[in-house]
N, C-alpha and C positions, 0 to 999 in steps of 0.2 A: 402517352395519350391520357387525357383526363377521363375521370368517370362521367357516366351519364348522370344527368341531374336528377334522374329517379329510375326506379326499377319498372321497366317497361310492361305495360299490359300486352298480351299477345297480339290484339288488334293493332296496337301502335308499332310493335316489331314488325309485323306483316306489312304495314304501310311504308314505313321508313326503308326496310331492306329491300322492298320491291323496287324502289327508286335508285338504289346505288349500283354503279356498274364500274368494273366487275366485283362481284361478291367473293370475299375470301372463303376458304372452306369452313372455318369457323362460323362465318355470317350465314353461310347456306345452312349449317347445322341448327343455327338459331332460327332461321327463317322456317325450316321444316318443323322443329319442335314447337313453334308457334302456330303453324297451320294445323298441326295435330293436337293442340292442347284442347282438351275437352272442354274447357270454360269459354273458348272464343265465341265471341257474339258477331257472327257473320253478318247480321243485320247493321251492326255498327260499323264493321269494316266496309260495307257498301256505302253507308251514309258518309264515312270520313273520306272515302276515296272519290266520292261525287263531290264533296265540298272542296277536296284538294285537287280535283280534276286529274286523277292518276289511274283511271280505269284501265287503260291500255297496258302500262307498266305492270299493274298489280295482276292482270290476266296473264300476261306473258311469263312473269316469274313464277306464278303459281303452276303454270303449264311445265316450265322449264325444270323447276326443282322438286316439284311434288307438292301436292296440297289441293290440286284443282279438285279432285274426287270428294274433297271433304266440304266443298262449297254447295250449299243447298241449291237444288235446281232453279228456282226462281230468282236467286241472286246470281247465279252462274249466267243465266240468260240475260239479265239486266247488263252485267259487266260486258259480256261478249258483244252485245248490241251496240253499246257505246264504243268499244274497241274497233269493231268493224265499221262503224260509220266514220270513225277518225282515219282508218286505214284508207277507205275509199277516197275521202277527200284529200288525204296527204298524198296519194299516188297520183291523183290528178294535178296537184300543186307541183310536185316534182316534175312531171312531164312538161308542164309549162315553164319551169324554171330551166330545164335542159334546152329548151327552145329560145327562152329570153338571154340566157347566158352565151350561148352561140352568136346570137345578134349582136350583143355588146362586144364580143371579142372580134367580130366582123368589122365593127364599127371603131375599134381600138379604144373602146371606153373601159378605163381601169375602175374596178369596184372591188370591194371587200364583201364577202357574204358573211352576214351576222347571225348569231343566235341559232334559233331552233333548226332552220333547214341546214345550217353548216354542222350543228352538233349532231344531228340525225346521222351524219356520215362519220364524223370524226371521233365521237364519243361513244355512240350507241351501235352503229352498224345496223340501224333499224329506222326508215323513214316513217314509220307509223307509232313512233314511241310516245307522241302525245299530239293532242290537238295543237295545231299551230295556226295563228290567225292570218299570218302574211309571210311574205318573203321580204326579208329585210336587207338592206345593202347600204354601205358607206359608200359615198361617191364624192367626186370634187364638185363644188358648186359650178365652177365654170363649164362643166359638161352637161349641165341641166338642159340647154337647148336640144343638144343631140340625143340625150336620153329621151327627151319628149317626143323626138322624132320616131325613135325606135317603138315607144309605146304606142304612138299612133299607127305605125305601119303594122303592128300586131293586133291592133284592135282594141288596146286598153283605153279606159275612159276614166275621168275623175268626176266625182259628184260634187266637187268644189270648183267649178267652172270659173269662178270670178278670180282665182288667183293660180289655177292649175298651170297656166301657160307663162305666168309672170312670177317665179319664185323670188325675185328681188322684192316683191310686195311683203314677203313674210319672213325673209331672212333674219330680220332683227328681233322677231319674237318667237321665231320657230326654228327647228333644226331640220325640217324635213318638208318635202312636197306633200301635198294632199294625197290620201291614198288613190291608187289606181287600180281599177277593176277590169278583169278579163271579160271578153263579150259574153262568155258563159256564166259569169258571176261567180265562179269558184275559185278565183285566185286574185288576192290582193297583193299590191306592191308597195312595200314601205322604202321610200328612197331618202336617204339621210346624208346631209353634209356634215351632220355633227352627232355626237353621242348622247347629247342631253340639251334640252332648251336652254338658249342663252339668258333666259330669265331666270334660270335656276342658280345662277351666281357662281358657277364653277370656271376655273380658268384652265381650260383644257389645251394642252399643246399638241394640235393636231399634225403640225409639221414633223413632230417627232414620232407621232403614231404611224403616220404614213411612211416614214423612214425604216420603220420596223416590219412592215407588212410582208407576208410570205406568200410565195407562188404555190399553189397546190392544185392537185387534180381532184375535181369534184365529179363523181360518176363518169368519168372519162372527159370532162370539160375542164379547160385551164381556167382557173379563178384565183383570186387573192383572198387571203384571210388575215385578220389580225394576229399579231404575236399572242402566244399564251398569255403573257403578262397583260396586254391591252385587252383581250378577250375577258379576262378576269375583272379587269377594271370596268369594262362596260357592262357586264352582267350584274356586278355589284351596284354600280350608280343607277341601273335601269329597274332594280326591284323596287316594286311599289310598296308604300307603307301598310297599305291593306292588302293588296293582291300578292301575298307572300306565301302561298300554300306550296306543297311538295312539287306541284307541276313546275314552278319557277325555282324553288331552292334546288332541285336536283341537279339542274345544270351547273350551277356553281360548284356544288359538292363534287360532281363527277369531274369537272374540269380540274379541281384541285387534286383529285384522286389519281387523275391520269396523266396530268401534265405538270405536276409540280416540280419535276426535275428541268423542265424548260423555262420556268419562271425564275426570273432574277428578283427574289423576295425583297431585299433591301432596296432595289430600284422601284419595285412597286410601291414600297411604303413611301419613297421619295414622291413618286407620281401623284399619289393620294394626298400628301402634304401640299405639294405646289398647287394642286388643282382646287384645294379646299374642300375635298370630299369625304374628310374624315368621318361625318357623322353618318352619311350614306353607306360607307364601306363598312363601318363598325356594325351597323344595323343589319347589313347582309350577312356578313361574316358571323355575327352572334348568332343568328338563326340556323346557318349551316353548322356551325361549332356544336349547336344543340342536338342536331340529328346525326352528325357525323363528326365527332371531335378528332381532330388532327394536330399535331405540333405545329405545323405551318400556320394554320389559321390561329391557333392560340397565341402564336408569338406576335403575329400582325395586331391581334386584338390587344396584347399586352402593351404594345408600342402606341397604338392609335386611340385607345379607349379614353385615356385622359383628356385627349383633344377633342373629343365627340361630345354631342349633348343635343339639346333642343328636342324637337318634336320626334326625330327619327331615333335619338338615344333614349328617349323615354319609352317609346315604343318597343325597342329592342329588349329593354329591362323587362317590360311586362310579358312581352310574348315569350321570352326565354324562362319564365319562372318555373315552367315544367313543359315537358314534350306534349303532355295532354293539353294544355293551353295553346301551345304553337299549332297543333294539328286542327284546332277547333275555332282559331280566330282569324282565318283568312277570309277575306270578303271581296266580292267582285261589284259591291254596291257602287262604288265610283263609276264603273262602266255605265251603269243606269243614269247616273247624273250626266255623264258626258253624252249619252244617247238623247237626253231630253234637251240639252244645250244645242246639239246638233239639229234636232228636229225644229227647235225654235228658230235658229238661224236660217233654215231653209224656207221655213213657211212665210208667206206673204199676206195671205188672206186673213183679215183681222180675227174672225170666230176661231179658225185653226190656231192661229199665233197666240192668242190669249189661253187657249186650251193647254198648248205646249208650255207657255209661260208658267202656268198652274202646275203642270207635270213636273217641269224642272225643280220649281220651288218645294213642291211637296216632296220629292226625291231627297231634298237637301234637309228640309226641316221635319218631315215625318217618314223617316225611313222605318220599314218594318221592324219589329221589336228584336228579332234575332240579328238583324244587321246593325242595329244600334249597340247590342252587345259585342258584336265582333270588332266593330270600329273603335270602341272603347276598350278592347282587348280583356273583356269579362265574358268569355263564351257561356258560362254557367252561372249568371248572376242571382243573388238573392233578390227578393222583392224589392228591397230598398235599392239595391244596386241598378236594378232593372229601370227604376224611376229616375235615378241619377243618369244612367247611360241615354234614356231618351232626352234628357235635357243637354247633355254634353255633346251627343253624337253630331248635331248640325254643325257646331265649332269644329269637331274633328274632321269632318268633310272638307269644310272651307279651308282649314289649314293644310290637309292634304293636298288640294288643288293649288294652293299657294306655294306649298313646297316644290311643286312641278314647274309652275309658270311665273312664280313671284307674287307675293301678296299684294303690291300695287297694282299689277296687271289684273287680279281677281277683282279688286274693287271697281276697276275702270270697266271690266266686262260686265260686271252686275249693273253699274249705272247705264253702260250702253243698252242693256237689254231692257231696261225702263224705256229709255228714249226710243229704241226700235219699236217698242209696243205702242207708245203714244204716236209715232208716225204712221204705224199701220192702222190705227184708229182713225187718225184724220183722214186717210186715204180711202178707208172702207167704203163711205157712200159713192165713191167715184171709180170703184173698181168692181168688174164682174168676177164672180167666183171662177167660172170656167177657164179664166185666163190666169188665175192667181193662186189657186190652191194647190195642194201637194200632188194631186192627179195631174194637173196642168205641168208641173215641174218634172214629174216623172216622164210624161209624155214627151217632153222636150229632150230628154235623154235617151227616148226609145224604151222606157221602162213602165213598169206599173208601181203603184204605191206598195205593192206585196214586194216587189223587187227591191225597193228602197230599204224595207224592213229587213230583207235578208242580207243586203250589204252592211247594214248597221250593225247586225248580229254578228257577222263575220269581222268587221273591223274592230269591235270592242270584245 
């Protein structure tokens, strides 16, 4: 096992070890020692836990292995509040998942449960281990009509009605249906026929992936899951270039920790090469190897790093300069950009549409200073670096979007936004606000504008 890139501060030790499952006795000893270190800055622990969105894991690990009594009362209360809110939301989601999966089985719809809701059972034995945005499933595209019937029967609806019932309209530019929302707005469904957008340029062999799926029991309900090898491939290519905090990295790290014996590592490397995902996988495993160095990930990196590069390769090198940098440069700002685009696309009334157009471009061109620093991978910049980050951040944001959906599509979408704004302006004198603003759109779905905001917050 390689040496860590730096001697950990106690705050960083607490955060990293709280995310690993299971801990060895030696790691438990280091965790307890860090929790009891007289120099530990609990305010910094809380700040970084919030940035990395791991309050539930940190709270549970401190309670399980000792150290909770060392946490100052205001910070303990704040951590517990987040953990309890996550627990309430996740238990509701699990209950809905049990009903949904039973309906799928009754309809003979084959699906693979993906990511968090699966890992909560298989890796952590804890449905409350982190905030989860949705229930993600891999399905066959041919089953989409029957899946939509199940969703309708259970009362789920989509806020993207124009394509919700016609997945053939977006299968060439997307790998999933629009998100479907439960009647009580507390559960989102991610329905995927692919693991990555077709615009990302990967050649993924889905027939081979489906041939390796495994039947398992999930809370007493029969489901399918990807093989360990394919689950690792998925979580690696899914990791965002900015959204790469411990909340996301821990699933990759713990999958390697717990299921390495089930992974055919030479075959995994072959999958990565055939799909053209070297840069994505090197990025993900470089970050994981920084927080939890292991021989398996080191071997994969030695094989694939010479073949990786570009935006993701540069990001990996900068973020793994130290664990201190890695824990401080994760950013959810791209979600704010996506929310702005979503609001702009839904709006029809020109005064609203032009406002959302401004919000979207402002989020790209004038991100907050802290986010500019994070998306340029300089979380604690000098004054000169902060100025440079402000200038470079818009390009970084656009590059990140392009890495997900293709650079050409980004240009087309930006041009389309200008055209849509012009069309809205031309129609403005001939439209009544009551029939065209967001309030009207919300009412058409039986919702309020506040409900739409809740849904957007949950999706992203």
